[in-house]
Residue frames as a rotation matrix with the C-alpha (Angstrom) as fourth column:
UNK 1
0.549 0.832 -0.082 0.07
0.834 -0.551 -0.003 -0.02
-0.048 -0.067 -0.997 0.03
UNK 2
-0.422 -0.751 0.509 1.70
0.735 -0.612 -0.293 3.14
0.531 0.250 0.809 -1.14
UNK 3
0.403 0.407 -0.820 1.60
0.803 -0.587 0.103 6.27
-0.439 -0.700 -0.563 0.98
UNK 4
-0.061 -0.361 0.931 1.87
0.774 -0.606 -0.184 9.58
0.630 0.709 0.316 -0.75
UNK 5
-0.368 -0.106 -0.924 2.90
0.679 -0.709 -0.189 12.88
-0.635 -0.697 0.333 0.93
UNK 6
0.144 0.421 0.896 0.68
0.855 -0.509 0.102 15.64
0.499 0.751 -0.433 -0.38
UNK 7
-0.578 -0.585 -0.569 2.16
0.813 -0.468 -0.345 18.93
-0.064 -0.662 0.746 0.70
UNK 8
-0.852 0.371 -0.369 -0.63
-0.297 -0.924 -0.242 21.21
-0.431 -0.096 0.897 -0.20
UNK 9
0.101 0.993 0.058 -4.12
-0.239 0.081 -0.968 21.55
-0.966 0.084 0.246 -1.41
UNK 10
0.249 -0.107 -0.963 -2.67
-0.945 -0.245 -0.217 21.89
-0.212 0.964 -0.162 -4.97
UNK 11
-0.730 -0.655 -0.197 -1.01
-0.678 0.731 0.077 18.51
0.093 0.190 -0.977 -4.60
UNK 12
-0.569 0.662 0.487 -4.31
0.003 0.594 -0.804 16.97
-0.822 -0.456 -0.341 -3.32
UNK 13
0.382 0.694 -0.610 -6.11
-0.561 -0.351 -0.750 18.42
-0.734 0.629 0.255 -6.43
UNK 14
-0.074 -0.619 -0.781 -3.36
-0.996 0.085 0.027 17.11
0.049 0.780 -0.623 -8.63
UNK 15
-0.913 -0.176 0.368 -3.84
-0.251 0.953 -0.167 13.49
-0.321 -0.245 -0.915 -7.18
UNK 16
0.054 0.975 0.218 -7.56
0.016 0.217 -0.976 13.70
-0.998 0.056 -0.004 -7.92
UNK 17
0.363 0.035 -0.931 -6.60
-0.846 -0.407 -0.345 14.89
-0.391 0.913 -0.118 -11.54
UNK 18
-0.549 -0.748 -0.373 -4.27
-0.834 0.520 0.183 12.07
0.057 0.412 -0.910 -11.98
UNK 19
-0.684 0.399 0.611 -6.80
0.002 0.838 -0.546 9.52
-0.729 -0.373 -0.574 -10.71
UNK 20
0.345 0.848 -0.402 -9.37
-0.300 -0.306 -0.904 10.93
-0.889 0.432 0.149 -13.12
UNK 21
-0.036 -0.489 -0.872 -6.88
-0.998 -0.024 0.055 10.15
-0.048 0.872 -0.487 -16.13
UNK 22
-0.846 -0.443 -0.297 -6.72
-0.478 0.877 0.054 6.44
0.236 0.188 -0.953 -15.26
UNK 23
-0.460 0.763 0.453 -10.40
-0.356 0.309 -0.882 5.82
-0.813 -0.567 0.129 -14.06
UNK 24
-0.951 0.222 -0.215 -12.63
-0.129 0.346 0.929 3.65
0.280 0.912 -0.300 -16.07
UNK 25
-0.050 0.999 0.019 -16.45
-0.730 -0.050 0.682 2.96
0.682 0.020 0.731 -16.29
UNK 26
0.601 0.363 -0.712 -17.58
0.127 0.836 0.533 0.95
0.789 -0.411 0.456 -13.28
UNK 27
-0.467 -0.835 -0.291 -14.75
0.421 0.079 -0.903 2.12
0.777 -0.545 0.315 -10.91
UNK 28
0.822 0.568 -0.052 -15.37
0.285 -0.329 0.900 2.88
0.494 -0.755 -0.432 -7.38
UNK 29
-0.360 -0.929 0.082 -12.97
0.367 -0.222 -0.904 5.11
0.858 -0.295 0.420 -5.47
UNK 30
0.719 0.600 -0.351 -13.53
0.526 -0.140 0.839 5.56
0.454 -0.787 -0.417 -1.80
UNK 31
-0.261 -0.738 0.622 -12.14
0.027 -0.650 -0.760 8.50
0.965 -0.182 0.190 0.27
UNK 32
0.659 0.388 -0.645 -11.81
0.611 0.225 0.759 8.06
0.439 -0.894 -0.089 4.06
UNK 33
-0.577 -0.812 -0.088 -10.35
0.650 -0.390 -0.653 10.19
0.495 -0.434 0.753 6.73
UNK 34
-0.319 0.416 -0.852 -11.27
0.786 -0.386 -0.483 12.83
-0.529 -0.823 -0.204 9.40
UNK 35
0.786 0.615 0.052 -13.11
0.596 -0.735 -0.323 16.07
-0.161 0.285 -0.945 8.73
UNK 36
0.818 -0.403 -0.410 -10.82
-0.386 -0.914 0.126 18.42
-0.426 0.055 -0.903 6.99
UNK 37
0.110 -0.833 0.542 -8.37
0.091 0.552 0.829 15.80
-0.990 -0.042 0.137 5.59
UNK 38
-0.578 -0.428 -0.695 -8.92
-0.573 -0.393 0.719 16.54
-0.581 0.814 -0.018 1.94
UNK 39
-0.530 0.336 0.779 -11.53
0.445 0.892 -0.082 14.23
-0.722 0.303 -0.622 0.73
UNK 40
0.634 0.772 -0.042 -13.70
0.433 -0.399 -0.809 16.88
-0.641 0.495 -0.587 -1.13
UNK 41
0.270 -0.612 -0.743 -10.45
-0.699 -0.655 0.285 18.60
-0.662 0.443 -0.605 -2.44
UNK 42
-0.745 -0.601 0.290 -9.43
-0.252 0.655 0.712 15.33
-0.618 0.457 -0.640 -4.04
UNK 43
-0.120 0.796 0.593 -12.88
0.752 0.463 -0.470 14.67
-0.648 0.389 -0.654 -5.32
UNK 44
0.643 0.307 -0.702 -12.84
-0.086 -0.881 -0.465 18.23
-0.761 0.359 -0.540 -6.81
UNK 45
-0.207 -0.850 -0.484 -9.73
-0.731 -0.194 0.654 17.48
-0.650 0.490 -0.581 -8.79
UNK 46
-0.780 0.000 0.625 -11.03
0.265 0.906 0.330 14.27
-0.566 0.423 -0.707 -10.05
UNK 47
0.279 0.933 0.227 -14.48
0.701 -0.036 -0.712 15.66
-0.656 0.358 -0.664 -11.18
UNK 48
0.467 -0.145 -0.872 -12.95
-0.375 -0.926 -0.046 18.81
-0.801 0.349 -0.487 -12.64
UNK 49
-0.674 -0.729 -0.122 -10.55
-0.479 0.305 0.823 16.66
-0.563 0.613 -0.554 -14.87
UNK 50
-0.658 0.422 0.624 -13.34
0.499 0.864 -0.058 14.25
-0.564 0.274 -0.779 -15.88
UNK 51
0.416 0.904 0.093 -15.85
0.707 -0.258 -0.658 17.02
-0.571 0.340 -0.747 -16.99
UNK 52
-0.084 -0.682 0.726 -13.22
0.990 -0.138 -0.015 19.15
0.110 0.718 0.687 -18.47
UNK 53
0.085 0.128 0.988 -13.75
0.088 -0.989 0.121 22.24
0.992 0.077 -0.096 -16.60
UNK 54
-0.937 -0.346 -0.041 -13.25
0.076 -0.089 -0.993 23.78
0.340 -0.934 0.109 -13.25
UNK 55
-0.042 0.999 -0.021 -16.20
0.123 0.026 0.992 23.31
0.992 0.039 -0.124 -11.18
UNK 56
-0.295 0.009 0.955 -17.53
-0.897 -0.347 -0.274 24.11
0.329 -0.938 0.111 -7.75
UNK 57
-0.019 0.289 -0.957 -17.49
0.086 0.954 0.287 20.62
0.996 -0.077 -0.043 -6.16
UNK 58
-0.121 0.148 0.982 -18.99
-0.966 -0.246 -0.082 20.66
0.229 -0.958 0.172 -2.68
UNK 59
-0.996 -0.088 -0.001 -19.11
-0.081 0.926 -0.368 17.63
0.033 -0.367 -0.930 -0.66
UNK 60
-0.317 0.945 -0.073 -22.79
-0.245 -0.007 0.969 16.31
0.916 0.326 0.234 -1.07
UNK 61
-0.984 -0.180 -0.004 -23.14
-0.028 0.175 -0.984 16.27
0.178 -0.968 -0.177 2.73
UNK 62
-0.579 0.815 0.037 -26.76
-0.481 -0.305 -0.822 17.30
-0.658 -0.493 0.568 2.82
UNK 63
0.214 0.576 -0.789 -27.90
-0.974 0.062 -0.219 15.83
-0.077 0.815 0.574 -0.55
UNK 64
0.354 -0.297 0.887 -25.82
-0.275 0.873 0.403 12.63
-0.894 -0.386 0.228 0.14
UNK 65
-0.083 -0.408 0.909 -25.22
0.724 0.603 0.336 12.30
-0.685 0.686 0.245 -3.66
UNK 66
0.263 0.123 -0.957 -24.47
-0.507 -0.826 -0.245 14.45
-0.821 0.550 -0.155 -6.75
UNK 67
0.264 -0.183 0.947 -24.42
0.637 0.770 -0.028 13.14
-0.724 0.611 0.320 -10.24
UNK 68
-0.111 -0.390 -0.914 -22.30
-0.591 -0.714 0.376 14.80
-0.799 0.582 -0.151 -13.01
UNK 69
0.200 0.396 0.896 -24.10
0.382 0.811 -0.444 13.37
-0.902 0.431 0.010 -16.05
UNK 70
0.773 0.153 -0.615 -22.80
-0.381 -0.664 -0.643 15.68
-0.507 0.732 -0.456 -18.64
UNK 71
-0.230 -0.853 -0.468 -20.02
-0.972 0.223 0.071 13.24
0.043 0.471 -0.881 -19.36
UNK 72
0.844 0.410 -0.345 -19.84
-0.437 0.899 -0.002 9.52
0.310 0.153 0.938 -20.19
UNK 73
-0.240 0.763 -0.600 -19.64
0.677 0.575 0.460 7.67
0.696 -0.295 -0.654 -18.04
UNK 74
0.524 0.555 0.646 -21.44
-0.081 -0.723 0.687 9.75
0.848 -0.412 -0.334 -15.43
UNK 75
-0.650 -0.735 -0.190 -19.60
0.192 0.084 -0.978 10.57
0.735 -0.672 0.087 -12.29
UNK 76
0.579 0.798 -0.165 -21.41
0.266 0.006 0.964 9.92
0.770 -0.602 -0.209 -8.86
UNK 77
-0.567 -0.738 0.365 -20.16
-0.098 -0.379 -0.920 11.81
0.818 -0.558 0.143 -5.93
UNK 78
0.431 0.798 -0.420 -21.51
0.294 0.316 0.902 10.34
0.853 -0.513 -0.098 -2.66
UNK 79
-0.588 -0.467 0.660 -21.06
-0.537 -0.384 -0.751 11.49
0.604 -0.796 -0.025 0.88
UNK 80
0.078 0.601 -0.795 -22.23
0.281 0.752 0.596 8.74
0.957 -0.270 -0.111 3.36
UNK 81
-0.871 -0.480 0.104 -21.37
0.013 -0.235 -0.972 10.72
0.491 -0.845 0.211 6.42
UNK 82
-0.523 0.742 0.419 -25.14
-0.841 -0.372 -0.392 11.16
-0.136 -0.558 0.819 7.34
UNK 83
-0.212 0.454 -0.866 -26.11
-0.445 0.744 0.499 7.58
0.870 0.491 0.045 6.39
UNK 84
-0.364 0.197 0.910 -28.12
-0.924 0.046 -0.379 6.07
-0.117 -0.979 0.165 9.20
UNK 85
0.186 0.572 0.799 -29.94
-0.395 0.788 -0.472 3.01
-0.900 -0.228 0.372 7.72
UNK 86
-0.557 -0.414 0.720 -29.68
0.376 0.647 0.663 0.54
-0.741 0.640 -0.205 5.02
UNK 87
0.371 0.875 0.311 -32.66
0.821 -0.153 -0.550 2.21
-0.434 0.459 -0.775 3.38
UNK 88
0.606 -0.215 -0.766 -30.67
-0.184 -0.975 0.128 5.44
-0.774 0.063 -0.630 3.03
UNK 89
-0.509 -0.860 0.039 -28.13
-0.270 0.203 0.941 3.66
-0.817 0.469 -0.335 0.85
UNK 90
-0.433 0.425 0.795 -30.74
0.757 0.651 0.064 1.95
-0.490 0.629 -0.603 -1.20
UNK 91
0.595 0.765 -0.249 -32.51
0.575 -0.620 -0.533 5.32
-0.562 0.174 -0.809 -1.87
UNK 92
0.209 -0.591 -0.779 -29.37
-0.174 -0.807 0.565 7.02
-0.962 0.018 -0.271 -3.25
UNK 93
0.889 0.194 -0.415 -29.11
-0.436 0.084 -0.896 5.23
-0.139 0.977 0.160 -6.42
UNK 94
0.049 -0.955 0.293 -25.92
-0.733 0.165 0.660 3.44
-0.679 -0.247 -0.692 -5.60
UNK 95
0.120 -0.024 0.993 -26.87
0.404 0.914 -0.027 0.42
-0.907 0.404 0.119 -7.71
UNK 96
0.934 0.320 0.157 -27.24
0.280 -0.388 -0.878 2.78
-0.220 0.864 -0.453 -10.69
UNK 97
0.555 -0.822 -0.127 -23.79
-0.783 -0.567 0.254 4.41
-0.281 -0.042 -0.959 -10.08
UNK 98
-0.159 -0.768 0.621 -22.13
-0.444 0.617 0.649 0.92
-0.882 -0.173 -0.439 -9.80
UNK 99
0.516 0.441 0.734 -23.76
0.346 0.677 -0.650 -0.31
-0.783 0.590 0.197 -13.02
UNK 100
0.366 -0.401 0.840 -21.66
0.918 0.005 -0.397 1.89
0.155 0.916 0.370 -15.32
UNK 101
0.886 -0.098 0.453 -20.74
-0.094 -0.995 -0.032 5.18
0.454 -0.015 -0.891 -13.74
UNK 102
-0.401 -0.880 -0.256 -17.60
0.387 0.090 -0.918 6.13
0.830 -0.467 0.305 -11.70
UNK 103
0.752 0.652 -0.095 -18.38
0.289 -0.198 0.937 6.49
0.592 -0.732 -0.337 -8.12
UNK 104
-0.508 -0.828 0.239 -16.41
0.122 -0.344 -0.931 8.63
0.853 -0.443 0.276 -5.77
UNK 105
0.451 0.746 -0.491 -17.48
0.417 0.310 0.854 7.89
0.789 -0.590 -0.171 -2.21
UNK 106
-0.409 -0.594 0.693 -16.67
-0.496 -0.492 -0.715 9.97
0.766 -0.636 -0.094 0.84
UNK 107
-0.300 0.287 0.910 -17.17
-0.929 0.130 -0.347 8.37
-0.218 -0.949 0.228 4.30
UNK 108
-0.106 0.334 -0.937 -17.44
-0.653 0.687 0.318 4.79
0.750 0.646 0.145 2.73
UNK 109
-0.954 -0.232 -0.190 -16.97
-0.010 0.658 -0.753 3.08
0.300 -0.716 -0.630 6.23
UNK 110
-0.599 0.760 0.251 -20.69
-0.625 -0.247 -0.741 4.01
-0.501 -0.601 0.623 6.90
UNK 111
0.518 0.838 -0.170 -21.82
-0.732 0.331 -0.596 1.66
-0.443 0.433 0.785 4.19
UNK 112
-0.482 -0.845 -0.231 -19.18
-0.809 0.328 0.488 -0.98
-0.336 0.422 -0.842 3.49
UNK 113
-0.359 0.349 0.866 -21.76
0.107 0.937 -0.333 -3.76
-0.927 -0.027 -0.373 2.98
UNK 114
0.703 0.705 0.093 -22.88
0.202 -0.073 -0.977 -2.12
-0.682 0.705 -0.194 -0.20
UNK 115
0.361 -0.713 -0.602 -19.38
-0.852 -0.514 0.098 -1.54
-0.379 0.478 -0.793 -1.78
UNK 116
0.906 -0.168 -0.388 -17.93
-0.113 0.788 -0.605 -3.91
0.407 0.593 0.695 -4.33
UNK 117
0.599 -0.800 -0.028 -14.58
0.431 0.293 0.853 -5.63
-0.675 -0.523 0.521 -3.45
UNK 118
-0.033 -0.629 0.777 -13.21
0.998 -0.063 -0.009 -4.13
0.055 0.775 0.629 -6.68
UNK 119
0.919 0.338 0.202 -12.28
0.305 -0.936 0.177 -0.65
0.249 -0.101 -0.963 -5.72
UNK 120
-0.230 -0.954 0.192 -9.56
0.513 -0.286 -0.809 1.83
0.827 -0.088 0.555 -4.89
UNK 121
0.789 0.389 -0.475 -9.57
0.601 -0.329 0.728 2.94
0.127 -0.860 -0.494 -1.25
UNK 122
-0.223 -0.799 0.558 -7.75
0.330 -0.601 -0.728 6.06
0.917 0.022 0.397 -0.24
UNK 123
0.553 0.340 -0.761 -7.26
0.828 -0.122 0.548 6.95
0.093 -0.933 -0.349 3.29
UNK 124
0.090 -0.500 0.861 -6.34
0.215 -0.835 -0.507 10.66
0.972 0.231 0.032 3.73
UNK 125
0.491 -0.076 -0.868 -4.65
0.871 0.064 0.487 11.90
0.019 -0.995 0.098 7.08
UNK 126
0.957 -0.115 0.268 -3.72
-0.129 -0.991 0.035 15.27
0.262 -0.068 -0.963 8.20
UNK 127
0.177 -0.981 -0.083 0.09
0.703 0.185 -0.686 15.90
0.688 0.063 0.723 8.41
UNK 128
0.069 -0.266 -0.962 2.00
0.877 -0.444 0.186 18.08
-0.476 -0.856 0.203 11.04
UNK 129
-0.846 -0.532 -0.040 2.78
0.420 -0.711 0.564 20.49
-0.329 0.461 0.824 8.30
UNK 130
-0.211 0.835 -0.508 -0.13
-0.230 -0.547 -0.805 23.06
-0.950 -0.053 0.307 7.64
UNK 131
0.441 0.503 -0.743 -2.16
-0.833 -0.077 -0.547 22.02
-0.333 0.861 0.385 4.47
UNK 132
-0.568 -0.612 -0.550 -0.13
-0.757 0.652 0.056 18.85
0.324 0.448 -0.833 4.19
UNK 133
0.415 0.619 0.667 -1.61
-0.800 0.597 -0.056 15.35
-0.433 -0.510 0.743 4.34
UNK 134
-0.803 -0.587 0.099 -0.79
-0.443 0.701 0.559 11.79
-0.397 0.405 -0.824 3.52
UNK 135
0.330 0.861 -0.386 -2.84
-0.940 0.266 -0.212 9.52
-0.080 0.433 0.898 1.13
UNK 136
-0.629 -0.480 0.612 -2.65
-0.475 0.860 0.186 5.82
-0.616 -0.173 -0.769 1.62
UNK 137
0.003 0.523 -0.852 -3.83
-0.994 0.095 0.055 3.88
0.109 0.847 0.520 -1.51
UNK 138
-0.528 0.021 0.849 -5.18
-0.229 0.959 -0.167 0.33
-0.818 -0.282 -0.502 -1.32
UNK 139
-0.108 0.515 -0.850 -6.27
-0.983 -0.183 0.014 -1.10
-0.149 0.838 0.526 -4.59
UNK 140
0.558 0.477 0.680 -8.04
-0.285 0.879 -0.383 -4.22
-0.780 0.020 0.626 -5.75
UNK 141
-0.214 -0.784 0.583 -6.34
0.402 0.473 0.784 -6.25
-0.890 0.402 0.214 -8.55
UNK 142
0.455 0.364 0.812 -8.20
0.885 -0.090 -0.456 -4.54
-0.093 0.927 -0.364 -11.42
UNK 143
0.992 -0.101 -0.073 -6.31
-0.097 -0.993 0.062 -1.35
-0.079 -0.055 -0.995 -10.36
UNK 144
0.515 -0.855 0.067 -2.81
0.535 0.381 0.754 -2.94
-0.670 -0.353 0.654 -10.42
UNK 145
-0.163 -0.646 0.746 -1.54
0.986 -0.122 0.110 -1.62
0.020 0.754 0.657 -13.70
UNK 146
0.444 0.450 0.775 -3.32
0.457 -0.858 0.236 1.71
0.771 0.249 -0.586 -13.28
UNK 147
0.954 -0.186 -0.236 -1.65
0.170 -0.314 0.934 2.14
-0.248 -0.931 -0.268 -9.93
UNK 148
0.144 -0.952 0.270 1.71
0.826 0.266 0.498 1.57
-0.546 0.152 0.824 -11.53
UNK 149
-0.062 0.010 0.998 0.91
0.822 -0.567 0.057 4.29
0.567 0.824 0.027 -14.06
UNK 150
0.801 0.481 0.356 -0.25
0.200 -0.776 0.598 6.71
0.565 -0.408 -0.718 -11.35
UNK 151
0.775 -0.578 -0.257 2.84
0.296 -0.027 0.955 6.15
-0.558 -0.816 0.150 -9.15
UNK 152
-0.108 -0.826 0.553 5.17
0.964 0.050 0.262 6.33
-0.244 0.561 0.791 -12.08
UNK 153
0.231 0.194 0.953 3.69
0.585 -0.811 0.024 9.85
0.777 0.553 -0.301 -13.04
UNK 154
0.975 0.116 0.189 4.17
-0.083 -0.599 0.796 11.05
0.205 -0.792 -0.575 -9.46
UNK 155
0.155 -0.983 -0.095 7.75
-0.525 -0.001 -0.851 9.64
0.837 0.182 -0.517 -9.50
UNK 156
-0.073 -0.074 0.995 7.08
-0.971 0.232 -0.054 7.32
-0.227 -0.970 -0.089 -6.55
UNK 157
0.840 0.410 -0.356 7.09
-0.493 0.851 -0.183 4.02
0.228 0.329 0.917 -8.37
């Protein structure tokens, strides 16, 4: 499991951008970590790269899900922080997202029973340096070659 040091918000955005370049239809990317660790910043970099423009990407904390369907495949951005019951997950459209979109999921630990085994898990943690964080990546086998590409681009392979 590689751990990357992200020294700034700009580097966190850049990781999201790099992930967007290697993502494929059906992918699930989970983002875990404490409040303020950079989950939404990483998602912003990912979504902006996929839709081809800078966009205001807010964590869907209150709506629980936001779909960017102006691109193919659509990008589903979930925030499971407020998930309380299994019915909450079922009502979000997770099945639709997993059927062919790309899913970026914040707070996945709130609904692990609904997540596929094939996914990329990213754990973000704050660092001692202001605005710095670490990102620990844990990938299922389908991500193996893409992880090599991602790490090579960052010079960490």
